[in-house]
C-alpha positions as CSV (number, residue, x, y, z in Angstrom):
1,M,-0.9,-12.4,-6.1
2,H,0.7,-11.2,-9.3
3,P,-1.9,-8.8,-10.8
4,S,-1.8,-8.7,-14.5
5,R,-4.6,-8.2,-17.1
6,Y,-3.3,-10.9,-19.4
7,R,-2.8,-13.4,-16.5
8,L,-6.3,-12.9,-15.4
9,L,-7.6,-13.4,-19.0
10,W,-5.5,-16.6,-19.3
11,I,-6.7,-17.9,-15.9
12,G,-10.3,-17.2,-16.8
13,A,-10.2,-19.0,-20.1
14,F,-8.2,-21.9,-18.7
15,T,-10.5,-22.4,-15.8
16,F,-13.7,-22.1,-18.0
17,V,-12.4,-24.7,-20.4
18,G,-10.8,-26.8,-17.6
19,H,-14.1,-27.4,-15.8
20,L,-15.8,-28.6,-19.0
21,V,-12.8,-30.9,-19.8
22,I,-12.6,-32.3,-16.3
23,Y,-16.4,-33.0,-16.4
24,G,-15.9,-35.0,-19.6
25,I,-13.0,-37.0,-17.9
26,W,-14.6,-37.6,-14.5
27,G,-18.1,-38.0,-15.9
28,H,-17.4,-40.3,-18.9
29,L,-13.7,-41.3,-19.5
30,V,-12.8,-42.1,-15.9
31,P,-16.2,-42.0,-14.2
32,Q,-16.3,-40.9,-10.6
33,P,-18.9,-42.0,-8.0
34,Y,-20.3,-38.4,-7.8
35,E,-19.9,-35.9,-10.6
36,N,-22.5,-33.0,-10.8
37,V,-22.9,-31.5,-14.3
38,W,-24.8,-28.4,-12.9
39,A,-22.1,-27.7,-10.4
40,R,-19.5,-28.0,-13.1
41,L,-21.4,-25.5,-15.3
42,V,-21.7,-23.0,-12.4
43,M,-18.0,-23.3,-11.7
44,A,-17.2,-22.8,-15.4
45,F,-19.3,-19.7,-15.8
46,L,-18.0,-18.4,-12.4
47,A,-14.5,-18.4,-14.0
48,L,-15.8,-15.7,-16.4
49,I,-15.5,-13.3,-13.4
50,Y,-11.8,-13.2,-14.1
51,V,-12.3,-11.8,-17.6
52,L,-14.9,-9.1,-16.7
53,P,-13.7,-5.7,-17.9
54,R,-14.1,-4.1,-14.5
55,I,-11.7,-6.6,-13.1
56,S,-9.2,-7.2,-15.9
57,R,-8.9,-3.5,-16.7
58,D,-7.3,-2.8,-13.3
59,P,-6.3,-6.1,-11.6
60,S,-4.5,-4.3,-8.8
61,S,-7.6,-2.5,-7.5
62,T,-9.3,-3.5,-4.3
63,E,-12.5,-4.5,-6.1
64,S,-10.6,-6.8,-8.4
65,G,-8.8,-8.4,-5.5
66,R,-12.0,-9.0,-3.6
67,L,-13.8,-10.6,-6.6
68,F,-10.8,-12.6,-7.5
69,S,-10.5,-13.9,-3.9
70,L,-14.2,-14.8,-3.7
71,A,-14.3,-16.6,-7.1
72,T,-11.1,-18.5,-6.3
73,W,-12.4,-19.4,-2.8
74,I,-15.6,-20.9,-4.3
75,Q,-13.8,-22.8,-7.1
76,L,-10.9,-24.2,-5.0
77,P,-11.4,-25.0,-1.3
78,W,-15.2,-25.0,-1.3
79,F,-15.9,-26.9,-4.5
80,F,-12.9,-29.3,-4.2
81,T,-13.8,-30.1,-0.6
82,W,-17.4,-30.8,-1.5
83,M,-16.4,-33.1,-4.3
84,Y,-13.8,-34.8,-2.1
85,W,-16.4,-35.7,0.5
86,M,-19.1,-36.7,-1.9
87,N,-16.7,-39.1,-3.7
88,G,-15.6,-40.7,-0.4
89,G,-12.0,-39.3,-0.5
90,N,-11.0,-41.6,-3.4
91,A,-7.6,-41.5,-5.0
92,A,-8.7,-39.2,-7.8
93,W,-10.1,-36.6,-5.5
94,L,-7.4,-37.0,-2.9
95,G,-4.8,-36.1,-5.6
96,S,-7.1,-33.2,-6.8
97,V,-7.3,-31.8,-3.3
98,A,-3.6,-32.0,-2.8
99,A,-3.0,-30.2,-6.1
100,M,-5.7,-27.6,-5.1
101,I,-3.9,-26.8,-1.9
102,L,-0.6,-26.0,-3.7
103,I,-2.4,-24.0,-6.4
104,Y,-4.3,-22.0,-3.8
105,Y,-1.1,-21.0,-1.9
106,H,0.5,-20.1,-5.2
107,A,-2.5,-18.0,-6.4
108,T,-2.8,-15.8,-3.3
109,D,-1.2,-14.7,-0.1
110,W,-0.4,-17.5,2.4
111,R,-2.5,-15.9,5.2
112,L,-5.5,-15.6,2.9
113,A,-4.9,-19.1,1.6
114,T,-4.8,-20.6,5.1
115,L,-8.0,-18.8,6.1
116,G,-9.6,-19.8,2.8
117,L,-8.7,-23.5,3.3
118,I,-10.2,-23.6,6.8
119,T,-13.4,-21.8,5.9
120,G,-13.7,-23.4,2.4
121,G,-13.1,-26.9,3.9
122,I,-15.9,-26.3,6.5
123,A,-18.2,-24.9,3.9
124,G,-17.5,-27.8,1.5
125,W,-18.1,-30.4,4.2
126,A,-21.4,-28.7,5.2
127,T,-22.5,-28.7,1.5
128,A,-21.8,-32.4,1.2
129,E,-23.8,-33.1,4.4
130,F,-26.6,-30.9,3.1
131,Y,-26.8,-33.3,0.0
132,G,-26.8,-36.3,2.3
133,G,-23.1,-36.9,2.4
134,S,-21.1,-39.6,0.7
135,T,-22.6,-43.1,0.4
136,L,-19.1,-44.5,0.0
137,P,-16.8,-45.4,2.9
138,F,-13.5,-43.6,3.1
139,E,-10.6,-45.9,2.2
140,E,-7.5,-45.5,4.2
141,P,-8.5,-42.3,6.1
142,L,-5.1,-42.1,7.8
143,A,-3.4,-42.0,4.4
144,N,-5.7,-39.3,3.3
145,V,-4.8,-37.2,6.4
146,V,-1.1,-37.7,5.8
147,V,-1.3,-36.7,2.1
148,I,-3.4,-33.6,2.8
149,T,-1.3,-32.5,5.7
150,F,1.9,-32.9,3.7
151,S,0.3,-30.9,0.8
152,W,-0.7,-28.2,3.3
153,L,2.8,-28.0,4.8
154,M,4.3,-27.8,1.3
155,G,1.8,-25.1,0.4
156,L,2.6,-23.1,3.5
157,M,6.4,-23.3,2.8
158,L,5.7,-22.2,-0.8
159,G,3.7,-19.2,0.6
160,F,6.5,-18.3,3.0
161,S,9.1,-18.5,0.3
162,S,7.1,-16.3,-2.1
163,A,6.5,-13.7,0.6
164,N,10.2,-13.6,1.5
165,L,11.2,-13.3,-2.2
166,R,8.8,-10.4,-2.7
167,R,10.1,-8.7,0.4
168,A,13.8,-9.2,-0.7
169,R,13.0,-7.7,-4.1
170,L,11.3,-4.7,-2.6
171,L,14.2,-4.1,-0.2
172,N,16.8,-4.4,-3.0
173,T,14.8,-1.9,-5.1
174,L,14.5,0.6,-2.2
175,S,18.1,0.2,-1.3
176,T,19.2,0.9,-4.8
177,M,17.0,4.0,-4.8
178,G,18.6,5.1,-1.5
179,V,22.1,4.7,-2.8
180,M,21.4,6.6,-6.0
181,A,19.7,9.4,-4.0
182,H,22.7,9.6,-1.7
183,E,25.1,9.9,-4.6
184,L,23.3,13.0,-5.9
185,R,24.5,15.0,-2.9
186,T,28.0,15.5,-4.4
187,P,26.9,17.4,-7.5
188,L,24.3,19.3,-5.4
189,A,27.1,20.4,-3.0
190,T,28.9,21.9,-6.1
191,V,25.8,23.8,-7.1
192,N,25.4,25.1,-3.6
193,L,29.0,26.4,-3.7
194,M,28.2,28.1,-7.0
195,G,25.4,29.9,-5.1
196,D,27.9,31.0,-2.5
197,V,30.2,32.3,-5.2
198,L,27.5,34.3,-6.7
199,R,26.6,35.8,-3.4
200,N,30.3,36.8,-2.9
201,L,30.3,38.5,-6.3
202,V,27.4,40.7,-5.2
203,Q,29.6,42.2,-2.5
204,H,31.9,43.7,-5.1
205,D,31.3,46.9,-7.1
206,I,28.6,45.7,-9.4
207,P,25.8,47.8,-10.8
208,D,22.4,47.4,-9.1
209,P,20.6,45.7,-11.9
210,K,23.2,43.0,-12.2
211,R,23.4,42.7,-8.4
212,K,19.7,42.0,-8.1
213,K,19.9,39.4,-10.9
214,L,22.9,37.7,-9.2
215,E,21.1,37.7,-5.9
216,E,18.0,36.2,-7.4
217,L,20.0,33.6,-9.2
218,A,21.9,32.6,-6.1
219,T,18.7,32.4,-4.1
220,R,17.1,30.2,-6.8
221,L,20.1,27.9,-6.9
222,Q,20.3,27.4,-3.2
223,N,16.5,26.9,-2.9
224,L,16.8,24.3,-5.6
225,V,19.6,22.6,-3.7
226,R,17.5,22.7,-0.5
227,S,14.5,21.2,-2.3
228,M,16.6,18.5,-3.9
229,N,18.2,17.6,-0.6
230,R,14.7,17.2,0.9
231,Q,13.9,14.9,-2.0
232,I,17.1,12.9,-1.3
233,D,16.1,12.6,2.4
234,T,12.7,11.3,1.3
235,Q,14.3,8.7,-1.0
236,I,16.8,7.6,1.7
237,S,13.9,7.3,4.1
238,N,12.0,5.3,1.6
239,A,15.0,3.0,1.3
240,Q,14.3,2.1,4.9
241,L,10.6,1.5,4.1
242,M,10.5,-2.0,5.6
243,R,13.1,-1.6,8.3
244,L,12.2,1.6,10.1
245,P,14.4,2.5,13.1
246,R,12.9,1.7,16.5
247,E,14.3,4.6,18.4
248,Q,11.6,7.1,19.6
249,S,11.4,10.4,21.4
250,L,8.8,12.6,22.9
251,I,7.4,15.0,20.4
252,M,5.1,18.0,21.0
253,A,2.9,18.1,17.9
254,A,2.5,21.9,17.6
255,E,6.3,22.5,17.8
256,L,7.0,19.9,15.2
257,V,4.3,21.2,12.8
258,Q,5.6,24.8,13.1
259,E,9.2,23.7,12.5
260,V,8.3,21.7,9.4
261,V,6.1,24.4,8.0
262,N,8.7,27.1,8.6
263,Q,11.6,25.1,7.1
264,Y,9.8,23.7,4.1
265,P,11.6,24.8,0.8
266,Y,8.7,26.6,-0.8
267,R,9.0,27.5,-4.5
268,S,7.6,31.0,-4.1
269,S,6.2,33.4,-1.5
270,R,2.7,32.8,-2.8
271,E,3.1,29.1,-2.1
272,R,4.3,29.9,1.4
273,D,1.5,32.3,2.1
274,C,-1.2,29.7,1.2
275,V,-0.1,27.5,4.2
276,Q,-1.8,28.2,7.5
277,V,-1.3,26.4,10.8
278,H,-4.1,26.1,13.4
279,I,-3.3,24.9,16.9
280,Q,-6.5,23.9,18.7
281,S,-5.0,21.7,21.3
282,D,-1.4,20.7,21.6
283,F,-0.5,17.1,22.5
284,C,2.6,14.9,23.1
285,F,3.3,11.6,21.4
286,S,6.2,9.1,21.0
287,A,7.8,8.6,17.6
288,S,11.0,9.1,15.6
289,R,11.2,12.8,15.2
290,P,13.3,12.9,12.0
291,L,11.0,10.4,10.3
292,F,7.8,12.1,11.5
293,A,9.1,15.4,10.2
294,Q,9.6,13.7,6.9
295,V,6.0,12.4,7.0
296,L,4.7,16.0,7.4
297,T,7.0,17.2,4.7
298,N,5.6,14.5,2.3
299,L,2.0,15.4,3.1
300,I,2.7,19.2,2.6
301,K,4.5,18.5,-0.7
302,N,1.6,16.4,-1.9
303,A,-0.9,19.0,-0.9
304,L,1.0,21.8,-2.7
305,H,1.2,19.6,-5.8
306,A,-2.6,19.2,-5.6
307,L,-3.0,22.9,-5.4
308,A,-0.7,23.5,-8.3
309,A,-2.7,21.1,-10.4
310,A,-5.9,23.1,-9.7
311,S,-7.0,25.7,-12.2
312,T,-6.9,28.7,-9.7
313,A,-3.9,30.3,-8.1
314,P,-3.4,29.3,-4.4
315,S,-4.6,31.8,-1.8
316,P,-4.0,32.0,1.9
317,G,-5.7,29.2,3.7
318,D,-5.8,26.8,0.7
319,L,-3.5,24.5,2.7
320,R,-4.2,24.1,6.4
321,V,-2.4,22.1,9.0
322,D,-4.5,21.5,12.1
323,V,-3.4,20.2,15.5
324,G,-5.9,19.1,18.0
325,L,-7.7,16.2,19.8
326,H,-10.2,13.8,18.3
327,H,-12.0,11.0,20.2
328,G,-9.3,10.8,22.9
329,K,-6.4,10.8,20.5
330,G,-4.1,13.5,19.1
331,R,-4.8,14.5,15.5
332,I,-2.7,16.3,12.9
333,A,-4.7,17.0,9.8
334,V,-3.2,18.3,6.5
335,S,-6.0,19.7,4.3
336,D,-5.9,21.3,0.9
337,D,-8.4,22.8,-1.6
338,G,-6.7,21.1,-4.6
339,I,-8.0,18.7,-7.2
340,G,-8.9,15.9,-4.8
341,I,-8.6,12.2,-5.1
342,T,-11.0,9.8,-6.7
343,H,-12.6,7.0,-4.6
344,E,-10.8,4.3,-6.6
345,Q,-7.4,6.0,-6.0
346,Q,-8.2,6.3,-2.2
347,Q,-8.5,2.5,-2.1
348,R,-4.9,2.1,-3.3
349,I,-3.2,5.4,-2.4
350,F,-1.1,3.8,0.4
351,E,0.1,0.9,-1.7
352,P,3.9,0.8,-2.6
353,F,4.7,2.2,-6.1
354,F,1.1,3.5,-6.7
355,S,1.0,7.2,-7.5
356,T,-1.8,9.6,-8.4
357,Q,0.7,11.9,-10.1
358,S,1.1,10.6,-13.6
359,G,4.7,10.9,-14.8
360,A,5.8,12.2,-11.4
361,G,6.6,10.6,-8.0
362,N,7.6,7.0,-7.3
363,G,4.5,5.9,-5.3
364,L,6.5,5.4,-2.1
365,G,5.9,8.7,-0.2
366,L,2.5,7.8,1.3
367,T,3.6,4.2,1.9
368,F,6.5,5.5,3.9
369,C,4.2,7.9,5.8
370,K,1.8,5.1,6.7
371,N,4.6,2.9,8.0
372,V,6.1,5.6,10.1
373,V,2.7,6.5,11.6
374,E,1.8,2.9,12.3
375,A,5.3,2.4,13.9
376,A,4.1,5.1,16.4
377,H,0.9,3.1,17.0
378,G,-1.1,5.7,15.1
379,R,-3.3,5.6,12.0
380,L,-3.1,7.6,8.7
381,S,-6.3,8.0,6.8
382,V,-7.6,10.2,3.9
383,H,-10.9,11.8,3.1
384,S,-11.4,13.4,-0.3
385,Q,-13.9,14.3,-3.0
386,P,-12.7,15.0,-6.6
387,G,-12.5,18.7,-7.1
388,L,-13.1,19.5,-3.5
389,G,-9.6,18.9,-2.0
390,A,-8.3,16.3,0.4
391,V,-7.7,15.8,4.1
392,F,-4.9,13.5,5.4
393,M,-5.5,12.7,9.1
394,I,-2.8,11.4,11.5
395,D,-4.4,10.0,14.7
396,L,-1.9,9.2,17.5
397,P,-2.1,7.9,21.0
398,L,-1.4,10.6,23.6
399,N,1.5,10.5,26.0
400,T,-0.1,12.6,28.8
401,S,2.4,11.9,31.5
402,A,5.3,12.9,29.3
403,A,3.4,16.0,28.2
404,Q,3.0,17.1,31.9
405,T,6.7,16.5,32.5
406,L,7.7,18.6,29.4
407,A,5.3,21.3,30.5
408,V,6.8,21.5,34.0
409,S,10.4,21.5,32.7
410,G,9.6,24.1,30.1
């Protein structure tokens, strides 16, 4: 839930020692009717999964999350439920199960915790039955139900509160970024005016060499302003990451792609020439046009960055935007021959604040793209091999009736 290398190491060490200490307490100091030394040893050594280098080195990775979830599921709902049934639901294990429920909701997402409690509870009960079940009668079963239900409801409330807190923090961060980005427009407007002044100076009686330099400087200034305004639009859109507008319009894919490609603020003519558009089959879909234009802009920007990071200069066709149909859906694919993306990065590339560009980017561009595409009931996916480029594919449901209407009106 809060991925941290040191937190994982601490949890692993605490859990390993904790199982051994609890065995000493339940087995000797306060003997319980059923305490299994071999099960305790397995649980203790299972805790070492948390401290494995492949997990603790990158706790935010998908692999670490899966192994953490599996180890936690075995040690908490499965093991505790098994021990609870084998000990006849006595006071010691009733309190242990209640504490386990609260810990489980604190350690992971509330949806995963709820699913884990259900499956772990069933698995723990089945394990107890496999070993012959408890030979002890349950004392006050109704009281046990009340205590466990109360613990579950409190755990659920804890999970909701944590989720809302994380959501509020993310919204505040994004809103602050949006405000800061918006405030940058004022100095950029001044720079744009400077470009206009330089262009006006060119109209006066100025020698040709100076005129060319002034024209070049004015063009570079205004291209810079245009590029920065695009970045500001991205940050303001990112500020709406979790509250995207619901208004939608009918969009012809080929028209939108051509518009975005033509209006993109390229840094050089070589960069512009490397982009090619291929329209195999046009299609119509419903989405927010401004936001979807920003999605394509983000994907083109990332592709150009990947090309710039490659060792060779870009050539025509190194960045391709294809529009067509695929398995009954419309597809827009942005392909590049850049440096590619590793398999590990592909697993996390759509996560907020994760960026493959070290020292650049805020890690929100692709998250924003994914949210916009999913708001249009589409799917954004990536296919890449390191050194062989990448393909970002947008698959969208077709709006055939609207496409026919637009075709007739056109």
